[in-house]
N, C-alpha and C positions, 0 to 999 in steps of 0.2 A: 559441487557448486558452492561458491563463496559469495555472500552478499554483505555489503557494508552500508548501513544507512547513516545519513547525516542531515543536518538542517533543522532539527528540532530546537525550540526556543520557548521562552515565555513571552506571550503577547497579550494585548488587551482585546476585549470583545470587539469584534468587527475588523480585526487585523488580518494580515495575510502571512503565509509562510510557504516556502517551497522545500519539500523534502526530496532528497536524492538518494539513490541506491546504486552503488557500483557492483556490477555482476561479473563474475569470472567463473571459468570452468563449466560453462553452459553454452548450448547452441542458442544464444541469446535471441536471435531473430526468429527462431522457430518455436519458441516456447511461450506458453501463457505465463503471465506474471501478475502480481497484484500487491496490494497493501491491506494489511489488517491492523486493528488496534486492540489494545487490551487495557481497560481501566483497572485500577487497583482492586483486586478481589472479584473482578468480573470475568466472564468468559470472552473468548476471542470474538471480534466482530469484523467480518469482511467489509472493507470500505470501498475499494475500487479494484477493478481487474481489467486486463487487456489480453487478447489472444494473438495467435500467430498471424491471423488475418487483419489485425488492427481494430477489431471490434472492442468496445468497452462496455463495462457494466458497473453500476454504482449502487451502494446502499441508499435506500430512500432518505435516510437522515442527512446525506451529503449531496444529493443530486442538486445540480445548479450552483454548488459552491466549490466542489473539488473537481480537479481534472487530472487524469492519469495520462502519461505520455512516455514515449521511449526516446532516448537521445542516441543519435548515431554520429560517428562510429565509436563513441566512447563506452558503449554497453552500459548505459546508465538509465535507470527508470526514475521518473519524477512523479511527484504528487503535488500539484499546485492547490493550495487551500486558501480560500477567501472567505470573508464574512465569518470568521471563526467565532464559535460560541463556547461558553464554559463547559458544556457537555462534550465538546471535542477533546477535552483534556484527557490524554492517554499516552501510553507508549505505542509508537507506530513501528510496524515491522514490514519489511519488503519480503516477498515470498515467491517461490517457484514450486508448483506442485510436482510430485513425482511423475505424474502422468499428464500428457498434454490434454488440455480441456478447452472448452469454449470459455469466453469471458464470464458468461452467466454461471456456468458450472464452477469456474474457479472462485467466483465470489461466494458461492454457496459452500464449497468445501473448506474455504478459509474460516467460515463460521462454525464448522463442525468441531466436535470435541476431540477428534482423532488425530493421528499422525498423518498429515497430508502432504508434507513436502519440506523443502529447505527454507530457512529464513535466517535473518541476521540477528544482531544483538539489540536492535531497536534504537529509536531516537525519541526522546521525550518532548511532547508538546503540552504546554500549559497555557490555558486561556483564563484570564481573570477579568 
């Protein structure tokens, strides 16, 4: 599985960004996927996830501001981010767990400290 994230940028507080993740080598439509972020020196934080049934799950810190969605037929995962805050500053990664899971479980496992799945090189979001 290969994942390539893009769309990160530097924005002001209250601004918006849309992150994209191109996915290849995966049964895209049948797998759970998600976004996690990592601030410098901090642990991973699961941000948003979606599963094969289209259900979604979000971290409390981003509920109402971030929206995860899949694009067809280009095999692209999106993260629409609005009302950005300085605490959203982080490297954002697109991820596919090794095992198919619910959106809720995908969100949880992305925040775990272990090796949970595939992810890309990340895209930097800076909010000032």
